[in-house]
N, C-alpha and C positions, 0 to 999 in steps of 0.2 A: 231491532231498529236498523233501517238501511243507512247507508253512508250519508244520504241526504235527508234523513229524518229531522224535521224541524225541532222536535223535542230534544233529540240528541244534541243538536247544534246549540239550543238554549242552555242545556245543562253544561256543555263544554264552555260556553261563554261566561256563565255564572261562576263556574269553577276557576276559570282564568282570572276573572275579576277578584274573587276572594283571595287567590294566590298572590296577586299583585299587591293587594292591600296588606296581606300578611307579611310580604317581603318588605314593604315600605315601613310598617310598624316595627318589624324586627330590626331593620336598619337604624331607625330612630332610637330604638332601645339600646342597641349596641353603641350608638353615638353618645347618648345622654346618660345611660345607666339607670334610667327611671322608667317606671311603668305605672300609669300611662306617661308617655314621653312628652305630651302636649297638654297645655291648659288653655281655655278660652277666657279672654279678658272680658269681664262683664261691665265694669263701671268706667267712668272717665277720671278716676283719681290719679292716673299716671300720665295723662295727656300733656303735651307741651304746646299744642296748637288746636284750637277748637275745631278747625277744619280737618284735623288729622294730618299725620305725616309719617312717612316711612322712616324708621330709626328710633322713634319713641314708641311707647306702648299705648295704643288706642283701644277703646272698646271694640270688640269684634275681631281683634287680632288673635292668632294662635301663637303661643310662646313655647319654645322648647324648654323643658325642665331638666336641668343638669344635676345629677346626684354627685355632689362633691363634699369632701370633709368640711364641716362647719368652721373649722379653724382656718380654712383658706379663704373665707368670705372677707372681702375688703370693704370696710365702711367708708362713708363719705369723709369722715374725719381723717382717716388714714390716707385716703387718696388725695387729700388736699394738704397734707403735711409734707413739707419739702424735705424733711429728714427721714421720711418713711420710705422703705423700698418700693412700695406700690404707688408712690406719688405720680399723679397724672393719669392713673388708671380710671377709665370711665366705661359705663355701659348704659345704653338706651338714653343717651342725651345728657347725662350728668355723671359726676364722679361717684365711684363706688358701685357695689353690686346691688342688684334688685333681687330680693328673695321671695319665695312663695312659702308661707307658713300657715300652720293650723292655729287658730285663735285659742290661746291658753292651752294648746295641745289637745283641744277637744275637736268634735266633729263640726260639720257645717261647711259652708263655702270657704275655701282658703283665701288668704289675702296675698296680693302681689304688690309689695311696696319696697322702697329703697331702705337699705341698712344705713342709718345715719351715724351711729356711734355705738360702741360696746362698753358697758360698765363691767369692770372686773374687780373682784374682792382683793383688797390689799392686806390690811391687818385683820386677822381673824383669831378667835379663841374657841375652844371646845365648849359646848353648852353644858349646863348642869342638868343632866338627863333625869335626875330624880325630882326636879322642881317643875311646877306649873309655869313658871317664868324662867325658861332655860338660859336666857341671855341677859347681859347687862342692859340697863334702861336705854342707853344710847346706841345699842347694837340692833342689827336686823337679823332675824332668824331665817336662814335658808334651809328648809327641811330636806333638800336633796343634795346639797353640796357636802362632800365628805370632809369631816373635821380631822384634826390631828390624831384623834384616837381611832381613826379608821372607820368610823360609823357615819351613816348619813345624818345630816343636820349640823349646821355650823353657824356660829355667831360672827357676823361681818361688822367690823368696827369702822373701817374706812374703805374708800373706793378710788379707783383710777380709771381714766378714760384714754386708751391708746389713740395717738394722733392729735392730742390736745395738750394744753399746759396743765390740765387737771390731774393731780397725782395725790394719793393718800389724803383724801378729804372725807369728812363725815357725811356731807350731802353734796350733791353734784350740781354745780352751776357752770354752764359752758355757754359762752357767747360766740356764735358763729359769725364773727365780725371781721375775720381776716387776721385777728391778733391772737386771741385764745385758741382759735381753730379756724379752718378755712371758711371763706365767706359763703353763707347759704342765703340766697335771695328768696324771701317769702312771697314775692310778686304781689305786694300790697303796699300802699302808701304808709309812711310812718306818721303817727299822730298820737298825741297824749303820751300814754305809757306803752304804746305799741310800737315796736321797732320794725324796721324794714327787713331785718335779718332774723334768723332763728335764734332764740334764747331758751336754753333749758335752765330752769330757775329752782335752786334749792330742792332738787329731786332726791327723794329717798327711795331708791329702787327696792322692790320686794325681794329681788334675787339677782344674780348675775344674768346678763343677756344683752340683747341689742335693742336700741331705740329705733323705731321705724317710722316712715313718713311717706305718704303719696306725693309725687312731684307736683300734683295739681291741687294739693290740699292747703296751700297757703300757710304752712307751718302748724297746722292742727295735727299734732303727732298722735300716733296710734295709742300711746300710753296715757293719754288724757291730761286733765288739768293738773295733776300732781307733778307732771314733768314740764309742762308749758302752759302758761296762763291762757285760758280761753279755749284750750283744746277739748273737743268733744270725746275723742278717743274712739277706739274700735272695741265693740262689745261682743262677748260670747255669753253662753248660758251662765257662767260663773262671774261675769262682770267685765270691767275694762281689762284689756290685755295687759299683762306685765311685760317686762323686758323679754324679748324673744329668746327662749332657751335654745340651745343647739339642737336638741331632739324634737323641737317643734318645727324645725325647718324641713320642708318637703323637698326643696331644691332651689337652685339658683337659676334665674331667668337667663336663657341663652338667646339663640337666634329667633327672629320674628318672621312669621308667615302672615303677611297683612291680609285683612278683610275676610278671609275664609271662615273664621269663627262666627261671623255674623249669621251664617246659615243655622248653626246650632241655637243661637239666641232667638232666631225667628220661629223655630219649631220646638222650643223648649217646654211648651205647655204652660198651664196657669201658674205654676210655682217658679217659673223662670224669671230671672231679672228683666228679661226683655231687651229690646234694641233701642231704648230711649236715649242711651248715651253714645250710640254709634254715630260717628260723624257722617253727614250727608254724602260727602265725597267717597266714603267707604262703600256705600251702597252702589254708587256709580261705578267704582272700580270693580266691585264684586260682580255686578252684572256684565261688565265688560269681559272679565275673566271667564265667567260661565259661558257667555256668548262665544268667546274664542275657543273654549273647549268643545262646544257643540259644532261650530261651523268650520273650525280649522281643518278637520279631516276632509270635509266636503271640498273646501277650497283647495287643499293640498292635492287631492285626487284629480280635480279638474286641471290644476296647473301641471301636474305630472303628465296627464294624458296629452295636454296641449304640447308640452315639451317633447314627449315621446313620439307623437305623431309627426313632428318636424325633424326627426332624426334622419340622417342620410339613408340608412338601411330601409326604414319604412317608406320613405319617399320613393326610393328606387323600386321597392316591392309593389307599391301602389301603381307606379308607372308601368311596370311589367304586366300587372294584372289588366290594366286598361288596354295595353297593346294586344294581349291575348284575346280580350273581349272584342276588340276591333277586328282581329283576324278571323275570329269565329263568326262574326256577323258578315 
């Protein structure tokens, strides 16, 4: 192939594009420690404004997924506790971390919701491993928590919730009213037995882990009606999700790249969630960005040529050429 062979030029351009994408993905992997380092938000469960806004998580956004130790995740309860070191910490428009997790540790589309509180085992006993009923009647059997005998499986008698006034209780009741815990606004009117704030009522967790909630879900927690009256819950093949175990966490939501994930939702095929939850302003912003990417080089080149042609050197060169042409004529 010659130096000006169109095929050679095409191959070089494709190679350059692939190398640039590889460098970008590699840089994001180094920054986040996750692969893939980005997830596309499909639903509107985390939006704060129906019109969409930068800073909160809207459908069609790309979110960086940070791989960090689960013990460093800050819950809403902890971030709103004045006595907690992480008091005041917020991400994506509200206190606490937003996590990406696999439903019950299974396959399927991950969920990206806020960590509201963590239930931890307080008083425990080793199970009777020779019995079909290994735990006392009032205890919860966690088949993965290591007991005092060093084997998996532990009987949990009482629970505590860091960041709240709830400690050493047989079932978990937390009112996020600003007294028991920080105030969590459900964005709904109070009526009858329905409070305007989040209430976790006499919850008997299946095991240790985090209670999670979408910012736009009006206090319908992922863990269902057993934790909060009227909650539909998030379902997997095995049923409603339990408290989110540390090893179910895929990552913690970091920076946001707005709008660009809408492209994936548009071309996702028949099994895709689609773009029905993408705010209309996101489409406008997306097409503006794409238009800028396409036309910016053209405009930049014309502007550069305009500026270059007005440089003193070129003006003088043009004048000299005209003078030579006049002399020759």
